[in-house]
Predicted model as a PDB file, atoms N, CA, C, CB and O in Angstrom, pLDDT in the B-factor column:
MODEL        1                                                                  
ATOM      1  N   MET A   1      45.599  98.982 151.116  1.00 92.00           N  
ATOM      2  CA  MET A   1      46.470  99.566 150.137  1.00 92.00           C  
ATOM      3  C   MET A   1      45.711 100.564 149.261  1.00 92.00           C  
ATOM      4  CB  MET A   1      47.103  98.481 149.290  1.00 92.00           C  
ATOM      5  O   MET A   1      46.273 101.562 148.810  1.00 92.00           O  
ATOM      6  N   ASP A   2      44.432 100.282 149.028  1.00 92.00           N  
ATOM      7  CA  ASP A   2      43.639 101.223 148.232  1.00 92.00           C  
ATOM      8  C   ASP A   2      43.564 102.579 148.927  1.00 92.00           C  
ATOM      9  CB  ASP A   2      42.219 100.668 147.989  1.00 92.00           C  
ATOM     10  O   ASP A   2      43.644 103.620 148.276  1.00 92.00           O  
ATOM     11  N   ALA A   3      43.410 102.564 150.258  1.00 93.00           N  
ATOM     12  CA  ALA A   3      43.329 103.815 151.004  1.00 93.00           C  
ATOM     13  C   ALA A   3      44.660 104.573 150.945  1.00 93.00           C  
ATOM     14  CB  ALA A   3      42.935 103.541 152.466  1.00 93.00           C  
ATOM     15  O   ALA A   3      44.670 105.797 150.810  1.00 93.00           O  
ATOM     16  N   VAL A   4      45.770 103.858 151.046  1.00 91.00           N  
ATOM     17  CA  VAL A   4      47.085 104.493 150.949  1.00 91.00           C  
ATOM     18  C   VAL A   4      47.257 105.091 149.557  1.00 91.00           C  
ATOM     19  CB  VAL A   4      48.220 103.474 151.253  1.00 91.00           C  
ATOM     20  O   VAL A   4      47.720 106.223 149.416  1.00 91.00           O  
ATOM     21  N   GLU A   5      46.892 104.347 148.553  1.00 86.00           N  
ATOM     22  CA  GLU A   5      46.991 104.841 147.180  1.00 86.00           C  
ATOM     23  C   GLU A   5      46.129 106.089 146.993  1.00 86.00           C  
ATOM     24  CB  GLU A   5      46.569 103.747 146.181  1.00 86.00           C  
ATOM     25  O   GLU A   5      46.464 106.964 146.195  1.00 86.00           O  
ATOM     26  N   ALA A   6      45.034 106.167 147.719  1.00 87.00           N  
ATOM     27  CA  ALA A   6      44.138 107.316 147.629  1.00 87.00           C  
ATOM     28  C   ALA A   6      44.619 108.497 148.467  1.00 87.00           C  
ATOM     29  CB  ALA A   6      42.746 106.918 148.064  1.00 87.00           C  
ATOM     30  O   ALA A   6      44.001 109.561 148.452  1.00 87.00           O  
ATOM     31  N   GLY A   7      45.737 108.312 149.209  1.00 87.00           N  
ATOM     32  CA  GLY A   7      46.298 109.430 149.952  1.00 87.00           C  
ATOM     33  C   GLY A   7      46.291 109.290 151.454  1.00 87.00           C  
ATOM     34  O   GLY A   7      46.806 110.169 152.144  1.00 87.00           O  
ATOM     35  N   LYS A   8      45.732 108.228 151.989  1.00 93.00           N  
ATOM     36  CA  LYS A   8      45.645 108.034 153.441  1.00 93.00           C  
ATOM     37  C   LYS A   8      46.971 107.525 153.997  1.00 93.00           C  
ATOM     38  CB  LYS A   8      44.511 107.048 153.790  1.00 93.00           C  
ATOM     39  O   LYS A   8      47.632 106.701 153.365  1.00 93.00           O  
ATOM     40  N   SER A   9      47.361 108.006 155.164  1.00 94.00           N  
ATOM     41  CA  SER A   9      48.566 107.540 155.852  1.00 94.00           C  
ATOM     42  C   SER A   9      48.178 106.785 157.109  1.00 94.00           C  
ATOM     43  CB  SER A   9      49.499 108.723 156.199  1.00 94.00           C  
ATOM     44  O   SER A   9      47.163 107.089 157.736  1.00 94.00           O  
ATOM     45  N   TYR A  10      48.984 105.803 157.476  1.00 96.00           N  
ATOM     46  CA  TYR A  10      48.751 105.014 158.681  1.00 96.00           C  
ATOM     47  C   TYR A  10      50.023 104.975 159.515  1.00 96.00           C  
ATOM     48  CB  TYR A  10      48.287 103.581 158.324  1.00 96.00           C  
ATOM     49  O   TYR A  10      51.127 104.887 158.979  1.00 96.00           O  
ATOM     50  N   HIS A  11      49.855 105.041 160.843  1.00 96.00           N  
ATOM     51  CA  HIS A  11      50.969 104.918 161.780  1.00 96.00           C  
ATOM     52  C   HIS A  11      50.898 103.538 162.399  1.00 96.00           C  
ATOM     53  CB  HIS A  11      50.931 106.035 162.877  1.00 96.00           C  
ATOM     54  O   HIS A  11      49.871 103.146 162.955  1.00 96.00           O  
ATOM     55  N   ILE A  12      51.997 102.801 162.299  1.00 96.00           N  
ATOM     56  CA  ILE A  12      52.055 101.442 162.806  1.00 96.00           C  
ATOM     57  C   ILE A  12      52.725 101.474 164.182  1.00 96.00           C  
ATOM     58  CB  ILE A  12      52.826 100.501 161.819  1.00 96.00           C  
ATOM     59  O   ILE A  12      53.771 102.095 164.370  1.00 96.00           O  
ATOM     60  N   THR A  13      52.090 100.788 165.137  1.00 96.00           N  
ATOM     61  CA  THR A  13      52.622 100.771 166.498  1.00 96.00           C  
ATOM     62  C   THR A  13      52.908  99.349 166.949  1.00 96.00           C  
ATOM     63  CB  THR A  13      51.647 101.443 167.465  1.00 96.00           C  
ATOM     64  O   THR A  13      52.340  98.382 166.441  1.00 96.00           O  
ATOM     65  N   ARG A  14      53.808  99.254 167.919  1.00 96.00           N  
ATOM     66  CA  ARG A  14      54.076  97.975 168.586  1.00 96.00           C  
ATOM     67  C   ARG A  14      54.019  98.263 170.078  1.00 96.00           C  
ATOM     68  CB  ARG A  14      55.483  97.349 168.156  1.00 96.00           C  
ATOM     69  O   ARG A  14      54.778  99.085 170.591  1.00 96.00           O  
ATOM     70  N   ASN A  15      53.128  97.593 170.757  1.00 95.00           N  
ATOM     71  CA  ASN A  15      52.948  97.814 172.192  1.00 95.00           C  
ATOM     72  C   ASN A  15      52.704  99.292 172.505  1.00 95.00           C  
ATOM     73  CB  ASN A  15      54.173  97.312 172.963  1.00 95.00           C  
ATOM     74  O   ASN A  15      53.187  99.812 173.511  1.00 95.00           O  
ATOM     75  N   GLY A  16      51.948  99.960 171.627  1.00 94.00           N  
ATOM     76  CA  GLY A  16      51.591 101.352 171.852  1.00 94.00           C  
ATOM     77  C   GLY A  16      52.651 102.354 171.450  1.00 94.00           C  
ATOM     78  O   GLY A  16      52.451 103.556 171.627  1.00 94.00           O  
ATOM     79  N   VAL A  17      53.778 101.897 170.912  1.00 95.00           N  
ATOM     80  CA  VAL A  17      54.862 102.789 170.493  1.00 95.00           C  
ATOM     81  C   VAL A  17      54.908 102.823 168.970  1.00 95.00           C  
ATOM     82  CB  VAL A  17      56.237 102.326 171.080  1.00 95.00           C  
ATOM     83  O   VAL A  17      55.005 101.786 168.314  1.00 95.00           O  
ATOM     84  N   GLU A  18      54.836 104.026 168.423  1.00 95.00           N  
ATOM     85  CA  GLU A  18      54.869 104.161 166.965  1.00 95.00           C  
ATOM     86  C   GLU A  18      56.240 103.747 166.439  1.00 95.00           C  
ATOM     87  CB  GLU A  18      54.540 105.618 166.537  1.00 95.00           C  
ATOM     88  O   GLU A  18      57.269 104.233 166.908  1.00 95.00           O  
ATOM     89  N   ILE A  19      56.242 102.835 165.450  1.00 96.00           N  
ATOM     90  CA  ILE A  19      57.497 102.348 164.896  1.00 96.00           C  
ATOM     91  C   ILE A  19      57.630 102.594 163.396  1.00 96.00           C  
ATOM     92  CB  ILE A  19      57.632 100.883 165.174  1.00 96.00           C  
ATOM     93  O   ILE A  19      58.725 102.495 162.843  1.00 96.00           O  
ATOM     94  N   ALA A  20      56.524 102.914 162.741  1.00 96.00           N  
ATOM     95  CA  ALA A  20      56.606 103.107 161.293  1.00 96.00           C  
ATOM     96  C   ALA A  20      55.417 103.920 160.813  1.00 96.00           C  
ATOM     97  CB  ALA A  20      56.662 101.751 160.558  1.00 96.00           C  
ATOM     98  O   ALA A  20      54.431 104.115 161.524  1.00 96.00           O  
ATOM     99  N   GLU A  21      55.549 104.386 159.579  1.00 96.00           N  
ATOM    100  CA  GLU A  21      54.471 105.115 158.935  1.00 96.00           C  
ATOM    101  C   GLU A  21      54.284 104.539 157.533  1.00 96.00           C  
ATOM    102  CB  GLU A  21      54.771 106.650 158.886  1.00 96.00           C  
ATOM    103  O   GLU A  21      55.242 104.380 156.776  1.00 96.00           O  
ATOM    104  N   LEU A  22      53.057 104.238 157.213  1.00 95.00           N  
ATOM    105  CA  LEU A  22      52.716 103.760 155.875  1.00 95.00           C  
ATOM    106  C   LEU A  22      52.005 104.913 155.185  1.00 95.00           C  
ATOM    107  CB  LEU A  22      51.816 102.448 155.915  1.00 95.00           C  
ATOM    108  O   LEU A  22      50.930 105.337 155.609  1.00 95.00           O  
ATOM    109  N   ARG A  23      52.619 105.420 154.110  1.00 93.00           N  
ATOM    110  CA  ARG A  23      52.047 106.576 153.417  1.00 93.00           C  
ATOM    111  C   ARG A  23      52.280 106.445 151.920  1.00 93.00           C  
ATOM    112  CB  ARG A  23      52.658 107.897 153.946  1.00 93.00           C  
ATOM    113  O   ARG A  23      53.136 105.678 151.478  1.00 93.00           O  
ATOM    114  N   PRO A  24      51.518 107.192 151.152  1.00 92.00           N  
ATOM    115  CA  PRO A  24      51.696 107.121 149.696  1.00 92.00           C  
ATOM    116  C   PRO A  24      53.076 107.637 149.292  1.00 92.00           C  
ATOM    117  CB  PRO A  24      50.596 107.930 148.977  1.00 92.00           C  
ATOM    118  O   PRO A  24      53.637 108.524 149.936  1.00 92.00           O  
ATOM    119  N   VAL A  25      53.594 107.081 148.244  1.00 88.00           N  
ATOM    120  CA  VAL A  25      54.857 107.542 147.680  1.00 88.00           C  
ATOM    121  C   VAL A  25      54.607 108.872 146.989  1.00 88.00           C  
ATOM    122  CB  VAL A  25      55.459 106.493 146.688  1.00 88.00           C  
ATOM    123  O   VAL A  25      53.626 109.030 146.262  1.00 88.00           O  
ATOM    124  N   SER A  26      55.499 109.825 147.219  1.00 81.00           N  
ATOM    125  CA  SER A  26      55.383 111.109 146.542  1.00 81.00           C  
ATOM    126  C   SER A  26      55.778 110.928 145.082  1.00 81.00           C  
ATOM    127  CB  SER A  26      56.268 112.190 147.231  1.00 81.00           C  
ATOM    128  O   SER A  26      56.890 110.496 144.777  1.00 81.00           O  
ATOM    129  N   ARG A  27      54.885 111.252 144.213  1.00 75.00           N  
ATOM    130  CA  ARG A  27      55.167 111.090 142.782  1.00 75.00           C  
ATOM    131  C   ARG A  27      55.197 112.459 142.120  1.00 75.00           C  
ATOM    132  CB  ARG A  27      54.107 110.174 142.098  1.00 75.00           C  
ATOM    133  O   ARG A  27      54.208 112.935 141.562  1.00 75.00           O  
ATOM    134  N   ARG A  28      56.370 113.069 142.207  1.00 78.00           N  
ATOM    135  CA  ARG A  28      56.509 114.373 141.577  1.00 78.00           C  
ATOM    136  C   ARG A  28      56.788 114.186 140.091  1.00 78.00           C  
ATOM    137  CB  ARG A  28      57.636 115.195 142.249  1.00 78.00           C  
ATOM    138  O   ARG A  28      57.476 113.256 139.671  1.00 78.00           O  
ATOM    139  N   ARG A  29      56.238 115.087 139.332  1.00 81.00           N  
ATOM    140  CA  ARG A  29      56.422 115.040 137.889  1.00 81.00           C  
ATOM    141  C   ARG A  29      57.879 115.337 137.555  1.00 81.00           C  
ATOM    142  CB  ARG A  29      55.479 116.042 137.178  1.00 81.00           C  
ATOM    143  O   ARG A  29      58.485 116.236 138.138  1.00 81.00           O  
ATOM    144  N   ARG A  30      58.435 114.583 136.620  1.00 85.00           N  
ATOM    145  CA  ARG A  30      59.800 114.837 136.171  1.00 85.00           C  
ATOM    146  C   ARG A  30      59.824 116.083 135.304  1.00 85.00           C  
ATOM    147  CB  ARG A  30      60.365 113.624 135.397  1.00 85.00           C  
ATOM    148  O   ARG A  30      58.914 116.321 134.510  1.00 85.00           O  
ATOM    149  N   LEU A  31      60.863 116.864 135.463  1.00 89.00           N  
ATOM    150  CA  LEU A  31      60.986 118.088 134.679  1.00 89.00           C  
ATOM    151  C   LEU A  31      61.510 117.776 133.286  1.00 89.00           C  
ATOM    152  CB  LEU A  31      61.909 119.091 135.382  1.00 89.00           C  
ATOM    153  O   LEU A  31      62.306 116.857 133.096  1.00 89.00           O  
ATOM    154  N   THR A  32      61.050 118.556 132.320  1.00 94.00           N  
ATOM    155  CA  THR A  32      61.552 118.408 130.957  1.00 94.00           C  
ATOM    156  C   THR A  32      62.919 119.067 130.859  1.00 94.00           C  
ATOM    157  CB  THR A  32      60.567 119.025 129.925  1.00 94.00           C  
ATOM    158  O   THR A  32      63.311 119.822 131.749  1.00 94.00           O  
ATOM    159  N   ALA A  33      63.645 118.789 129.789  1.00 95.00           N  
ATOM    160  CA  ALA A  33      64.950 119.405 129.567  1.00 95.00           C  
ATOM    161  C   ALA A  33      64.809 120.925 129.518  1.00 95.00           C  
ATOM    162  CB  ALA A  33      65.588 118.878 128.262  1.00 95.00           C  
ATOM    163  O   ALA A  33      65.648 121.648 130.056  1.00 95.00           O  
ATOM    164  N   GLU A  34      63.771 121.396 128.885  1.00 95.00           N  
ATOM    165  CA  GLU A  34      63.558 122.839 128.774  1.00 95.00           C  
ATOM    166  C   GLU A  34      63.331 123.466 130.155  1.00 95.00           C  
ATOM    167  CB  GLU A  34      62.357 123.132 127.852  1.00 95.00           C  
ATOM    168  O   GLU A  34      63.837 124.553 130.435  1.00 95.00           O  
ATOM    169  N   GLU A  35      62.575 122.786 131.011  1.00 95.00           N  
ATOM    170  CA  GLU A  35      62.334 123.297 132.360  1.00 95.00           C  
ATOM    171  C   GLU A  35      63.621 123.324 133.176  1.00 95.00           C  
ATOM    172  CB  GLU A  35      61.279 122.446 133.072  1.00 95.00           C  
ATOM    173  O   GLU A  35      63.856 124.260 133.940  1.00 95.00           O  
ATOM    174  N   LEU A  36      64.455 122.295 133.013  1.00 95.00           N  
ATOM    175  CA  LEU A  36      65.728 122.262 133.722  1.00 95.00           C  
ATOM    176  C   LEU A  36      66.643 123.388 133.265  1.00 95.00           C  
ATOM    177  CB  LEU A  36      66.413 120.918 133.519  1.00 95.00           C  
ATOM    178  O   LEU A  36      67.303 124.024 134.086  1.00 95.00           O  
ATOM    179  N   VAL A  37      66.687 123.637 131.965  1.00 96.00           N  
ATOM    180  CA  VAL A  37      67.515 124.729 131.441  1.00 96.00           C  
ATOM    181  C   VAL A  37      67.028 126.058 131.980  1.00 96.00           C  
ATOM    182  CB  VAL A  37      67.501 124.742 129.901  1.00 96.00           C  
ATOM    183  O   VAL A  37      67.838 126.904 132.359  1.00 96.00           O  
ATOM    184  N   GLU A  38      65.727 126.259 132.022  1.00 96.00           N  
ATOM    185  CA  GLU A  38      65.171 127.511 132.533  1.00 96.00           C  
ATOM    186  C   GLU A  38      65.517 127.688 134.017  1.00 96.00           C  
ATOM    187  CB  GLU A  38      63.639 127.543 132.331  1.00 96.00           C  
ATOM    188  O   GLU A  38      65.848 128.794 134.443  1.00 96.00           O  
ATOM    189  N   ARG A  39      65.443 126.625 134.793  1.00 94.00           N  
ATOM    190  CA  ARG A  39      65.821 126.715 136.208  1.00 94.00           C  
ATOM    191  C   ARG A  39      67.301 127.057 136.345  1.00 94.00           C  
ATOM    192  CB  ARG A  39      65.510 125.391 136.940  1.00 94.00           C  
ATOM    193  O   ARG A  39      67.690 127.849 137.203  1.00 94.00           O  
ATOM    194  N   HIS A  40      68.117 126.453 135.493  1.00 95.00           N  
ATOM    195  CA  HIS A  40      69.559 126.706 135.528  1.00 95.00           C  
ATOM    196  C   HIS A  40      69.853 128.166 135.223  1.00 95.00           C  
ATOM    197  CB  HIS A  40      70.294 125.798 134.529  1.00 95.00           C  
ATOM    198  O   HIS A  40      70.735 128.760 135.844  1.00 95.00           O  
ATOM    199  N   ARG A  41      69.139 128.746 134.290  1.00 95.00           N  
ATOM    200  CA  ARG A  41      69.354 130.154 133.933  1.00 95.00           C  
ATOM    201  C   ARG A  41      69.054 131.092 135.094  1.00 95.00           C  
ATOM    202  CB  ARG A  41      68.490 130.529 132.739  1.00 95.00           C  
ATOM    203  O   ARG A  41      69.613 132.187 135.170  1.00 95.00           O  
ATOM    204  N   LYS A  42      68.175 130.670 135.996  1.00 95.00           N  
ATOM    205  CA  LYS A  42      67.785 131.515 137.118  1.00 95.00           C  
ATOM    206  C   LYS A  42      68.741 131.417 138.305  1.00 95.00           C  
ATOM    207  CB  LYS A  42      66.396 131.153 137.562  1.00 95.00           C  
ATOM    208  O   LYS A  42      68.606 132.173 139.267  1.00 95.00           O  
ATOM    209  N   LEU A  43      69.696 130.505 138.252  1.00 95.00           N  
ATOM    210  CA  LEU A  43      70.649 130.371 139.350  1.00 95.00           C  
ATOM    211  C   LEU A  43      71.579 131.572 139.380  1.00 95.00           C  
ATOM    212  CB  LEU A  43      71.458 129.066 139.219  1.00 95.00           C  
ATOM    213  O   LEU A  43      71.880 132.151 138.336  1.00 95.00           O  
ATOM    214  N   PRO A  44      72.035 131.950 140.566  1.00 93.00           N  
ATOM    215  CA  PRO A  44      72.959 133.082 140.640  1.00 93.00           C  
ATOM    216  C   PRO A  44      74.310 132.740 140.023  1.00 93.00           C  
ATOM    217  CB  PRO A  44      73.146 133.520 142.092  1.00 93.00           C  
ATOM    218  O   PRO A  44      74.751 131.591 140.061  1.00 93.00           O  
ATOM    219  N   ARG A  45      74.953 133.745 139.459  1.00 91.00           N  
ATOM    220  CA  ARG A  45      76.287 133.567 138.893  1.00 91.00           C  
ATOM    221  C   ARG A  45      77.291 133.336 140.016  1.00 91.00           C  
ATOM    222  CB  ARG A  45      76.695 134.796 138.039  1.00 91.00           C  
ATOM    223  O   ARG A  45      77.138 133.874 141.113  1.00 91.00           O  
ATOM    224  N   VAL A  46      78.313 132.538 139.742  1.00 92.00           N  
ATOM    225  CA  VAL A  46      79.360 132.269 140.724  1.00 92.00           C  
ATOM    226  C   VAL A  46      80.491 133.268 140.499  1.00 92.00           C  
ATOM    227  CB  VAL A  46      79.880 130.792 140.618  1.00 92.00           C  
ATOM    228  O   VAL A  46      81.026 133.379 139.396  1.00 92.00           O  
ATOM    229  N   ASP A  47      80.845 133.988 141.552  1.00 93.00           N  
ATOM    230  CA  ASP A  47      81.993 134.887 141.505  1.00 93.00           C  
ATOM    231  C   ASP A  47      83.177 134.085 142.047  1.00 93.00           C  
ATOM    232  CB  ASP A  47      81.743 136.226 142.341  1.00 93.00           C  
ATOM    233  O   ASP A  47      83.305 133.904 143.257  1.00 93.00           O  
ATOM    234  N   TYR A  48      84.043 133.606 141.147  1.00 91.00           N  
ATOM    235  CA  TYR A  48      85.114 132.702 141.538  1.00 91.00           C  
ATOM    236  C   TYR A  48      86.118 133.365 142.478  1.00 91.00           C  
ATOM    237  CB  TYR A  48      85.826 132.188 140.310  1.00 91.00           C  
ATOM    238  O   TYR A  48      86.672 132.698 143.351  1.00 91.00           O  
ATOM    239  N   ASP A  49      86.361 134.665 142.316  1.00 92.00           N  
ATOM    240  CA  ASP A  49      87.299 135.353 143.197  1.00 92.00           C  
ATOM    241  C   ASP A  49      86.762 135.413 144.626  1.00 92.00           C  
ATOM    242  CB  ASP A  49      87.580 136.768 142.678  1.00 92.00           C  
ATOM    243  O   ASP A  49      87.509 135.207 145.582  1.00 92.00           O  
ATOM    244  N   VAL A  50      85.470 135.696 144.768  1.00 93.00           N  
ATOM    245  CA  VAL A  50      84.851 135.725 146.096  1.00 93.00           C  
ATOM    246  C   VAL A  50      84.838 134.319 146.685  1.00 93.00           C  
ATOM    247  CB  VAL A  50      83.408 136.299 146.026  1.00 93.00           C  
ATOM    248  O   VAL A  50      85.084 134.143 147.879  1.00 93.00           O  
ATOM    249  N   MET A  51      84.555 133.322 145.859  1.00 92.00           N  
ATOM    250  CA  MET A  51      84.531 131.943 146.331  1.00 92.00           C  
ATOM    251  C   MET A  51      85.931 131.526 146.806  1.00 92.00           C  
ATOM    252  CB  MET A  51      84.028 130.992 145.211  1.00 92.00           C  
ATOM    253  O   MET A  51      86.055 130.869 147.840  1.00 92.00           O  
ATOM    254  N   ARG A  52      86.984 131.898 146.069  1.00 89.00           N  
ATOM    255  CA  ARG A  52      88.359 131.571 146.455  1.00 89.00           C  
ATOM    256  C   ARG A  52      88.704 132.249 147.777  1.00 89.00           C  
ATOM    257  CB  ARG A  52      89.358 132.001 145.351  1.00 89.00           C  
ATOM    258  O   ARG A  52      89.314 131.631 148.649  1.00 89.00           O  
ATOM    259  N   GLN A  53      88.314 133.527 147.932  1.00 91.00           N  
ATOM    260  CA  GLN A  53      88.581 134.263 149.161  1.00 91.00           C  
ATOM    261  C   GLN A  53      87.872 133.604 150.350  1.00 91.00           C  
ATOM    262  CB  GLN A  53      88.133 135.731 149.015  1.00 91.00           C  
ATOM    263  O   GLN A  53      88.463 133.434 151.416  1.00 91.00           O  
ATOM    264  N   ASP A  54      86.608 133.237 150.158  1.00 93.00           N  
ATOM    265  CA  ASP A  54      85.857 132.558 151.221  1.00 93.00           C  
ATOM    266  C   ASP A  54      86.513 131.236 151.601  1.00 93.00           C  
ATOM    267  CB  ASP A  54      84.408 132.315 150.783  1.00 93.00           C  
ATOM    268  O   ASP A  54      86.626 130.915 152.784  1.00 93.00           O  
ATOM    269  N   ALA A  55      86.944 130.471 150.604  1.00 90.00           N  
ATOM    270  CA  ALA A  55      87.584 129.180 150.860  1.00 90.00           C  
ATOM    271  C   ALA A  55      88.897 129.378 151.607  1.00 90.00           C  
ATOM    272  CB  ALA A  55      87.829 128.422 149.539  1.00 90.00           C  
ATOM    273  O   ALA A  55      89.197 128.641 152.546  1.00 90.00           O  
ATOM    274  N   ASP A  56      89.692 130.385 151.188  1.00 89.00           N  
ATOM    275  CA  ASP A  56      90.961 130.642 151.863  1.00 89.00           C  
ATOM    276  C   ASP A  56      90.740 131.058 153.320  1.00 89.00           C  
ATOM    277  CB  ASP A  56      91.746 131.728 151.119  1.00 89.00           C  
ATOM    278  O   ASP A  56      91.498 130.656 154.203  1.00 89.00           O  
ATOM    279  N   GLU A  57      89.710 131.857 153.567  1.00 91.00           N  
ATOM    280  CA  GLU A  57      89.417 132.275 154.940  1.00 91.00           C  
ATOM    281  C   GLU A  57      88.971 131.087 155.790  1.00 91.00           C  
ATOM    282  CB  GLU A  57      88.334 133.367 154.948  1.00 91.00           C  
ATOM    283  O   GLU A  57      89.309 131.002 156.971  1.00 91.00           O  
ATOM    284  N   PHE A  58      88.224 130.183 155.197  1.00 91.00           N  
ATOM    285  CA  PHE A  58      87.703 129.047 155.954  1.00 91.00           C  
ATOM    286  C   PHE A  58      88.763 127.965 156.157  1.00 91.00           C  
ATOM    287  CB  PHE A  58      86.491 128.458 155.245  1.00 91.00           C  
ATOM    288  O   PHE A  58      88.949 127.476 157.271  1.00 91.00           O  
ATOM    289  N   PHE A  59      89.471 127.586 155.060  1.00 89.00           N  
ATOM    290  CA  PHE A  59      90.405 126.466 155.110  1.00 89.00           C  
ATOM    291  C   PHE A  59      91.848 126.884 155.364  1.00 89.00           C  
ATOM    292  CB  PHE A  59      90.333 125.700 153.831  1.00 89.00           C  
ATOM    293  O   PHE A  59      92.672 126.061 155.764  1.00 89.00           O  
ATOM    294  N   GLY A  60      92.157 128.155 155.136  1.00 87.00           N  
ATOM    295  CA  GLY A  60      93.545 128.594 155.232  1.00 87.00           C  
ATOM    296  C   GLY A  60      94.233 128.444 153.876  1.00 87.00           C  
ATOM    297  O   GLY A  60      93.635 127.954 152.919  1.00 87.00           O  
ATOM    298  N   THR A  61      95.490 128.870 153.804  1.00 82.00           N  
ATOM    299  CA  THR A  61      96.185 128.850 152.511  1.00 82.00           C  
ATOM    300  C   THR A  61      97.447 128.000 152.525  1.00 82.00           C  
ATOM    301  CB  THR A  61      96.539 130.255 152.098  1.00 82.00           C  
ATOM    302  O   THR A  61      98.138 127.907 151.511  1.00 82.00           O  
ATOM    303  N   GLU A  62      97.763 127.368 153.679  1.00 80.00           N  
ATOM    304  CA  GLU A  62      99.020 126.618 153.773  1.00 80.00           C  
ATOM    305  C   GLU A  62      99.135 125.499 152.745  1.00 80.00           C  
ATOM    306  CB  GLU A  62      99.161 126.036 155.152  1.00 80.00           C  
ATOM    307  O   GLU A  62     100.164 125.370 152.082  1.00 80.00           O  
ATOM    308  N   ASP A  63      98.096 124.696 152.609  1.00 75.00           N  
ATOM    309  CA  ASP A  63      98.138 123.529 151.730  1.00 75.00           C  
ATOM    310  C   ASP A  63      97.482 123.786 150.382  1.00 75.00           C  
ATOM    311  CB  ASP A  63      97.468 122.357 152.400  1.00 75.00           C  
ATOM    312  O   ASP A  63      97.206 122.846 149.636  1.00 75.00           O  
ATOM    313  N   ARG A  64      97.234 125.030 150.068  1.00 72.00           N  
ATOM    314  CA  ARG A  64      96.533 125.367 148.829  1.00 72.00           C  
ATOM    315  C   ARG A  64      97.394 125.062 147.617  1.00 72.00           C  
ATOM    316  CB  ARG A  64      96.127 126.841 148.826  1.00 72.00           C  
ATOM    317  O   ARG A  64      98.596 125.330 147.606  1.00 72.00           O  
ATOM    318  N   VAL A  65      96.765 124.499 146.599  1.00 68.00           N  
ATOM    319  CA  VAL A  65      97.448 124.225 145.335  1.00 68.00           C  
ATOM    320  C   VAL A  65      97.618 125.556 144.627  1.00 68.00           C  
ATOM    321  CB  VAL A  65      96.650 123.193 144.443  1.00 68.00           C  
ATOM    322  O   VAL A  65      96.713 126.390 144.648  1.00 68.00           O  
ATOM    323  N   GLY A  66      98.752 125.761 144.008  1.00 64.00           N  
ATOM    324  CA  GLY A  66      99.069 127.043 143.377  1.00 64.00           C  
ATOM    325  C   GLY A  66      98.319 127.305 142.086  1.00 64.00           C  
ATOM    326  O   GLY A  66      97.367 126.602 141.747  1.00 64.00           O  
ATOM    327  N   ASP A  67      98.761 128.324 141.374  1.00 60.00           N  
ATOM    328  CA  ASP A  67      98.103 128.735 140.132  1.00 60.00           C  
ATOM    329  C   ASP A  67      98.242 127.702 139.025  1.00 60.00           C  
ATOM    330  CB  ASP A  67      98.667 130.051 139.662  1.00 60.00           C  
ATOM    331  O   ASP A  67      97.520 127.760 138.030  1.00 60.00           O  
ATOM    332  N   GLU A  68      99.163 126.757 139.189  1.00 65.00           N  
ATOM    333  CA  GLU A  68      99.345 125.716 138.173  1.00 65.00           C  
ATOM    334  C   GLU A  68      98.365 124.562 138.351  1.00 65.00           C  
ATOM    335  CB  GLU A  68     100.768 125.187 138.216  1.00 65.00           C  
ATOM    336  O   GLU A  68      98.513 123.514 137.721  1.00 65.00           O  
ATOM    337  N   ASP A  69      97.371 124.753 139.204  1.00 59.00           N  
ATOM    338  CA  ASP A  69      96.358 123.742 139.483  1.00 59.00           C  
ATOM    339  C   ASP A  69      95.678 123.289 138.193  1.00 59.00           C  
ATOM    340  CB  ASP A  69      95.317 124.286 140.473  1.00 59.00           C  
ATOM    341  O   ASP A  69      95.091 124.102 137.478  1.00 59.00           O  
ATOM    342  N   ALA A  70      95.755 122.021 137.903  1.00 58.00           N  
ATOM    343  CA  ALA A  70      95.157 121.482 136.671  1.00 58.00           C  
ATOM    344  C   ALA A  70      93.642 121.577 136.678  1.00 58.00           C  
ATOM    345  CB  ALA A  70      95.571 120.035 136.475  1.00 58.00           C  
ATOM    346  O   ALA A  70      93.020 121.568 135.615  1.00 58.00           O  
ATOM    347  N   TRP A  71      93.032 121.669 137.862  1.00 62.00           N  
ATOM    348  CA  TRP A  71      91.577 121.726 137.960  1.00 62.00           C  
ATOM    349  C   TRP A  71      91.047 123.154 137.903  1.00 62.00           C  
ATOM    350  CB  TRP A  71      91.120 121.065 139.239  1.00 62.00           C  
ATOM    351  O   TRP A  71      89.836 123.373 137.877  1.00 62.00           O  
ATOM    352  N   ASP A  72      91.950 124.114 137.885  1.00 60.00           N  
ATOM    353  CA  ASP A  72      91.536 125.516 137.850  1.00 60.00           C  
ATOM    354  C   ASP A  72      90.830 125.796 136.543  1.00 60.00           C  
ATOM    355  CB  ASP A  72      92.745 126.462 138.027  1.00 60.00           C  
ATOM    356  O   ASP A  72      91.370 125.525 135.470  1.00 60.00           O  
ATOM    357  N   ARG A  73      89.611 126.343 136.627  1.00 61.00           N  
ATOM    358  CA  ARG A  73      88.821 126.631 135.419  1.00 61.00           C  
ATOM    359  C   ARG A  73      89.173 127.998 134.879  1.00 61.00           C  
ATOM    360  CB  ARG A  73      87.310 126.552 135.713  1.00 61.00           C  
ATOM    361  O   ARG A  73      89.482 128.920 135.634  1.00 61.00           O  
ATOM    362  N   ALA A  74      89.125 128.117 133.578  1.00 60.00           N  
ATOM    363  CA  ALA A  74      89.300 129.433 132.968  1.00 60.00           C  
ATOM    364  C   ALA A  74      88.136 130.300 133.386  1.00 60.00           C  
ATOM    365  CB  ALA A  74      89.401 129.341 131.415  1.00 60.00           C  
ATOM    366  O   ALA A  74      86.989 129.853 133.371  1.00 60.00           O  
ATOM    367  N   ARG A  75      88.412 131.513 133.753  1.00 55.00           N  
ATOM    368  CA  ARG A  75      87.341 132.424 134.202  1.00 55.00           C  
ATOM    369  C   ARG A  75      87.002 133.381 133.107  1.00 55.00           C  
ATOM    370  CB  ARG A  75      87.749 133.197 135.466  1.00 55.00           C  
ATOM    371  O   ARG A  75      87.867 133.907 132.407  1.00 55.00           O  
ATOM    372  N   GLY A  76      85.723 133.593 132.977  1.00 49.00           N  
ATOM    373  CA  GLY A  76      85.332 134.593 132.004  1.00 49.00           C  
ATOM    374  C   GLY A  76      84.142 134.283 131.307  1.00 49.00           C  
ATOM    375  O   GLY A  76      83.708 135.056 130.453  1.00 49.00           O  
TER     376      GLY A  76                                                      
ENDMDL                                                                          
END                                                                             
């Protein structure tokens, strides 16, 4: 276990066939709230009209909920 903790990985076999891998757990640092906000700011803006057009082309418009859709977000 000390070797695994130090970064070593082991492949476990049964009758010469690999069945498992013992490796260290990836411990990524958690992001701060400020880092998350900064990442969010870098995301591309969503163009809702283009997204609606893409969805209509992919899914069709027969069963589409109309403009009175309660889930429709205000745009702007």
